C-alpha positions, -999 to +999 in steps of 0.1 A: +213+045+438+208+006+452+183+000+474+188-014+511+191-051+511+174-074+533+203-081+557+211-045+561+242-047+542+257-007+539+241+012+514+263+029+483+246+059+476+252+078+439+271+113+444+246+134+427+220+126+462+216+156+483+232+137+511+263+128+497+266+164+483+264+177+519+286+151+534+314+164+512+323+195+533+289+206+552+294+206+594+266+186+612+266+209+640+240+236+643+216+216+621+192+202+641+155+214+642+148+239+671+120+217+689+116+221+725+087+198+727+074+168+707+041+150+698+047+118+677+016+101+666+015+067+652+005+064+616+015+034+599+007+046+564-007+070+544+020+097+549+021+125+525+049+148+516+041+168+549+022+150+578+001+180+583-006+185+546-038+168+553-035+135+536-034+113+564-055+133+590-078+151+569-074+190+559-095+203+589-079+187+617-040+184+601-045+226+600-056+226+638-031+206+646-006+227+628-016+258+648-018+243+683+016+230+675+029+261+666+012+280+692+028+255+716+061+255+703+062+217+698+073+197+663+046+174+654+057+140+638+045+106+625+059+072+639+057+037+628+072+006+637+099-004+614+094-024+584+060-030+593+023-019+583+003-027+614-031-010+616-043-014+653-074-001+668-054+028+689-024+046+681+004+052+702+013+089+709+046+102+720+050+137+744+085+147+748+100+179+765+135+183+762+147+210+784+179+195+810+163+198+840+128+198+827+135+166+804+104+136+802+085+116+777+051+101+785+034+074+759-003+068+760-028+051+736-056+070+719-083+060+696-091+090+676-065+113+664-090+143+672-082+133+707-044+155+698-063+187+701-062+185+736-027+169+740-008+190+719-010+221+742+000+202+772+035+197+760+044+230+773+071+241+800+068+224+832+066+189+846+055+158+829+015+161+826+004+130+838-012+120+808+002+088+795+028+062+811+064+078+817+091+062+799+125+061+814+149+047+785+157+065+754+131+066+723+148+063+692+132+078+662+145+070+626+135+094+595+122+072+571+103+098+551+108+084+516+078+108+502+098+136+517+135+126+502+148+094+493+177+096+510+156+093+539+139+065+530+170+044+516+194+055+541+173+054+572+150+026+569+180+001+568+194+020+604+158+016+618+159-020+610+193-029+630+179-007+660+147-027+661+167-057+665+186-045+697+167-019+711+131-037+702+098-011+707+121+017+717+127+023+680+103+040+658+106+053+619+095+087+617+086+114+595+110+144+582+135+156+611+147+184+592+176+182+567+171+153+548+208+159+537+222+149+567+203+114+562+203+091+579+189+112+609+180+102+643+166+118+671+171+105+706+140+117+730+133+130+755+168+147+752+160+160+713+197+151+708+199+149+670+222+126+648+234+125+612+252+100+589+257+075+612+257+042+601+236+014+619+269+005+645+275+042+652+238+046+657+238+018+680+266+034+701+249+067+703+217+049+717+236+028+740+254+061+754+219+076+760+207+045+782+236+052+803+234+090+805+254+099+784+258+119+749+280+103+719+296+132+699+302+116+667+277+128+641+259+150+664+239+180+649+227+193+682+201+193+709+171+203+698+167+225+731+184+256+713+188+273+682+213+269+656+240+290+673+234+273+708+236+236+694+271+246+682+282+261+713+272+232+731+288+208+709+319+229+708+323+229+747+314+193+747+343+189+723+365+210+747+358+198+776+353+159+769+321+158+790+299+137+777+270+132+807+235+142+791+224+172+814+257+189+822+249+220+802+225+247+796+228+275+769+222+309+769+207+313+733+223+347+721+242+365+692+271+352+712+258+323+732+271+312+765+272+277+781+269+266+815+282+237+831+262+223+864+295+234+885+292+267+875+320+270+846+309+291+819+321+296+782+315+321+759+320+306+722+322+328+693+307+315+663+305+326+621+286+319+593+306+299+563+298+304+529+300+270+511+295+259+474+254+259+466+241+224+465+200+211+468+186+209+504+167+181+490+170+154+462+156+171+430+158+204+445+174+237+429+210+245+445+211+269+470+236+287+490+247+270+522+256+288+551+265+263+582+274+281+612+304+274+633+323+278+663+354+296+663+367+298+697+356+289+731+368+308+764+360+303+798+349+332+813+341+322+846+329+301+873+296+312+890+273+299+916+244+279+901+231+271+938 
């Protein structure tokens, strides 16, 4: 496997890696981690395989943050500036909520990671808590968590560097996004739209779309607000209707999800799980069965009063 070059040329990766094996036939829709809220802490170095394994924050604090994040239903991540190991007296924290109609992101600085114990529970349903500065432009998180999987580092870092050249401080390298086999993986906050297998040029197109209130469909894994079925359903309806505006849809998560447009239209989306040949979920792991969720049909079931 080749390493990324200094000028961010495309990276060739051997077919034995988890990302290359996944790309053969595994669909992307429905593979985003389900996370209606995010708490991201700047940690320049010292990431362990798991961000809350105690390597960076100590066992006691990590365990408490993990418990509070689980209770609040948020995803906790590490972030750092692309290509730089900068230690500062304070650390940036990003707080975000992803639901349509209640989508927000705030940025603040803390001096002590212990402050997270009070911050994590605040990222719950409701208006922005006003703990930091409101962030109006999309925040870009690109997975570069090499200790978790080598595909994330080799494929993600060149993308993060290229995006930082164009979008500056809006771009961060981040820890595990869920699904290294879809590397390079990118999350856009505050919406939680998650992407996979996009090169630097395509990733920039996705970010530009988000800055103008649109959703870029190529490489879209799903909006992390919904579960896998809901993500698949939303993407299927977006593809059917050609609608790319950010907050046009909400999804009723169920065995047969229903996707609602803000104009009152609703679609029932039939889904099924399909069996693909086993393959490793991570480089070096034992092969496991792959059962992606796919949409088989989207049916317009009516127009309802959304007022």
